[in-house]
C-alpha positions, 0 to 999 in steps of 0.5 A: 958093276953099275946096272943103270945110269939114270941122267936127268937134265933139269932147268928150273923145275925143282919140285918135279926134279925132287919128286923124280929123284925120290921115285928113283930112290923108292923104285931102284930095289936090288939094282945098282943104279947111279943117278946123274943130274945136269942142271942147266944153270937153274935159278930156282935153287934146284941144284942145292936142293939135290945136294941137300936131299940126295947127296948120293946123286952126281950133280953137274952144274952147267953155267949156261943153259946148254940145251937138252941134247948137249946136257944129256951127252954131258951126263952120258959122258959121266955114266958107267952103267950098262944101261943108260936111262934118259929121264925127264925131270918131270917124270915119276918112275913107278914100282918095277919099271926099272927092274922090268925094263932091265929084265926085258933088255937082258933078254932082248939083245937086239933091242938098242933102246926101249921105253916104258908105258908112259901115263898122265898124272891122272893115270890115263895113257900118254902115247909115247910111240910115234911114226916118224915125221911126214910132210903130208901129216904136217900138211894135214894138221896145218889145214885141220884135215886131221879133224875134218877127215880123221878116218882118211888121214889116220894113217898120216899121223905121227903120234900113235893112238892108245888103241895102237899102244896095247902091246910090246912092239917095234916103233919108229920113235919113242918120245924122249921123256924116258929112254932106256939105252944099251951101252953097246948101242950108245957106243955105236950110235953116239950121243944126241945131236947137239945141234938140236937145242930142244925138241926133235932130237928124239926123232933124229936119235931113234932114226940113227938107232934104226939105221944102226940096226938096233931095235927100238921097242915100246915095252908096256910091261914097265910104267912111269908117269910123265907130267910134261912142260916142267921146263917149257912152261917157264918161257912158252913162246920161246920153247914154241919157236925152238920147237919149230927150229928143231923141226926144220933141222930135222927135215934138213939133216935127214931129208935134204934142203928141199924138204926143209923149205917144204916143211917151212912153208907148211909151218908158215901156213900152220902159224898163220892160220892159228893166228888169224883164228886167235885174233878173231877170238880176241876181238869177237869174244871179249871174255877170252882175251886173257886166254887169247893173248899168250896164243897171239904172242906165241903165234906172232913171235914164231911167224916172224922168226919163220919169215927169216928162217930159210937159211937159219940152222942155229938154235940160239 
């Protein structure tokens, strides 16, 4: 029997992907593990490199960029393990991580999903546990209240602080860079919602696990490194818009059309304020113009999309 099926979705992240696969090979131990790479039509030679260096890997070559959720579902459909780990291509799995997670899941049958302690490249903590999104929290971020009145709005923040993630605990959401999922829970809850092209699927999937009666647990007894942005850095403006699309889809699906329109209005304020700030810096601080231009482009493109987003649920 296969203990863990590891599913990795990759898009033009060759170096990170190969390092991730090597970390799996180095830390499997006595576990029976299968690794499935779903490549979203990369142009950087990733699939060929996987075939050459990791022939034991099951490789799926998508003919288009199917998005994060759909590509993971393709990998899930091919998996056979009693647990399935969905791991980002820019993750390094550290020693004993897979073994400790498996032992934890084996001894806690009510846990449907668990995630390890996630570290930055410098080994500092990367908060991977979150609360469900809140319109009040989004409003506070839009108008910088989270910075001006940090103690007043601390409880509204979706991202949990490092101090809050110092122990084993149930959380609302585990960030989707590394999930370990029980096969029985997966069969009950189903795969990721493919309406989410990228981003937002973590909030939605974890909410579905909770609704189905499964625990979602943050387990610091296992560790992995997450570099972040391996794919999104290839097209930052596009991925920023995709993030906003996913946020609105989440509100529409889980809280209704009114919540979606409120979230859209808050996002309009958030983007507009930051666009003005970056433009002011561009004109008043010439030395920073090289840094300002990508941000101006990102917020300008997103603003144009948001102004026409009220009836848009697509991710194309």
